[in-house]
C-alpha positions in Angstrom: 43.8 -59.5 157.6 45.7 -58.3 154.6 45.7 -60.3 151.3 48.2 -60.3 148.5 47.3 -59.7 144.9 50.3 -59.8 142.6 52.9 -57.4 144.1 50.3 -55.3 145.8 49.4 -55.8 149.5 45.7 -55.3 149.8 44.4 -54.1 153.1 40.6 -54.1 153.1 39.0 -50.7 152.7 42.3 -48.8 152.9 44.2 -49.5 149.7 43.7 -50.3 146.1 45.7 -51.2 143.1 47.6 -48.3 141.5 46.5 -47.4 138.0 48.9 -46.2 135.3 47.4 -43.6 133.2 48.6 -41.3 130.4 50.0 -37.9 131.0 47.4 -35.3 132.1 46.9 -32.5 129.7 45.1 -30.3 132.1 47.1 -27.5 133.7 44.3 -26.6 136.0 40.7 -27.5 136.8 39.6 -23.9 136.7 37.1 -23.2 133.9 37.3 -26.9 133.0 34.5 -28.3 130.9 34.6 -31.6 129.0 32.0 -33.6 127.1 31.7 -37.1 125.7 31.8 -37.5 121.9 32.0 -40.2 119.3 35.3 -40.4 117.5 35.2 -41.7 113.9 37.0 -45.0 113.4 40.0 -45.8 111.3 42.1 -42.8 112.5 44.6 -45.0 114.4 45.9 -44.0 117.8 45.0 -40.4 118.8 47.3 -39.1 121.5 46.0 -37.0 124.4 46.0 -33.4 123.4 45.0 -34.0 119.8 42.9 -31.2 118.4 39.5 -32.4 117.1 36.9 -31.1 114.7 33.4 -32.2 114.1 32.4 -33.6 110.7 29.0 -32.0 110.0 27.7 -34.9 107.8 28.6 -37.8 110.1 28.4 -35.8 113.4 31.6 -37.7 114.5 34.8 -36.1 115.7 38.0 -36.4 113.7 41.5 -34.9 113.8 41.5 -31.2 113.2 42.9 -30.0 109.9 43.0 -26.3 109.1 43.3 -26.8 105.3 39.5 -26.8 104.9 39.2 -30.3 103.5 36.6 -32.8 104.6 34.7 -30.3 106.8 37.3 -30.5 109.5 38.5 -26.9 109.5 36.9 -25.7 112.7 38.5 -26.9 116.0 36.0 -28.0 118.6 38.2 -29.2 121.5 41.2 -31.1 122.7 41.2 -34.9 123.3 41.6 -35.6 127.1 43.0 -39.2 127.0 44.8 -41.2 124.3 42.5 -43.6 122.4 42.9 -46.2 119.6 40.1 -45.7 117.2 41.0 -48.9 115.4 38.3 -49.8 112.8 35.3 -48.8 114.8 33.9 -45.6 116.3 34.8 -45.1 119.9 33.5 -42.8 122.7 36.0 -40.3 124.3 36.1 -37.1 126.3 37.2 -33.8 124.9 38.0 -30.6 126.7 35.8 -27.9 125.3 37.0 -25.1 127.7 39.7 -24.9 130.2 43.5 -24.6 130.7 45.7 -27.2 129.1 49.5 -27.6 128.9 50.4 -26.0 125.5 53.3 -28.4 125.0 51.0 -31.4 125.1 48.6 -30.1 122.4 49.1 -32.2 119.2 48.4 -31.1 115.6 48.5 -33.7 112.8 50.3 -36.2 115.2 53.1 -33.8 116.0 53.2 -32.0 119.3 53.2 -28.2 119.3 56.5 -26.6 120.1 56.1 -22.9 120.8 53.5 -21.2 118.6 54.9 -21.7 115.1 52.4 -24.3 113.8 49.7 -22.6 111.7 47.1 -25.3 112.7 47.8 -24.6 116.3 47.3 -20.9 116.0 44.1 -21.4 114.0 42.8 -23.7 116.7 43.5 -20.9 119.3 41.3 -18.6 117.2 38.6 -21.2 116.6 38.3 -21.9 120.4 38.4 -18.2 121.3 41.5 -18.9 123.4 44.9 -17.5 124.1 48.4 -18.8 124.6 50.3 -18.0 127.8 53.9 -18.6 126.6 55.4 -17.8 130.0 53.5 -20.6 131.8 53.2 -22.7 128.6 49.4 -22.9 128.9 46.7 -22.9 126.3 43.6 -21.1 127.8 40.2 -21.4 126.0 
C-alpha cells in the first residue's frame, strides 16, 4: 500500500523523496579524488567551486588568495559543495584532483570567466593543472 508524505507518493522500497542539491562542479568522475577538510569559521557562505588554501598555522582551509598574505597563497583544492562557515569551523569535501567545470570555479567570490583572473591562473599552476578552453574544463 502506498502512503503520502507531503506531495510525494511513497511506495515502499521503490521510491524516495527527491533531494535538491547545489550545482555539480565535477565535469567527470575520471581521475576524481576528494578529501574531507576543516574549513575555518567566519568566512561566510563559500560557494561550490571556491578555490581553497591551507593555513599552515591553524591547519584549517580558507579561501585561496594569491597575494601571499595570511599564508593562503598556495591553492590546495576546489570546494565540492556550498557551505556556510558561520562563526564556527565546519567539515567539508574538497576536490584535490579531477576534472571540474571551469566556469564554476570561484576566486574571491567571483566566478571565473575565461582565463583572465590572475588568481585562477595561479591556482592552475599550484594544482599542476591545465585549462581546456574548448570544453570549459579545469583538469588537475
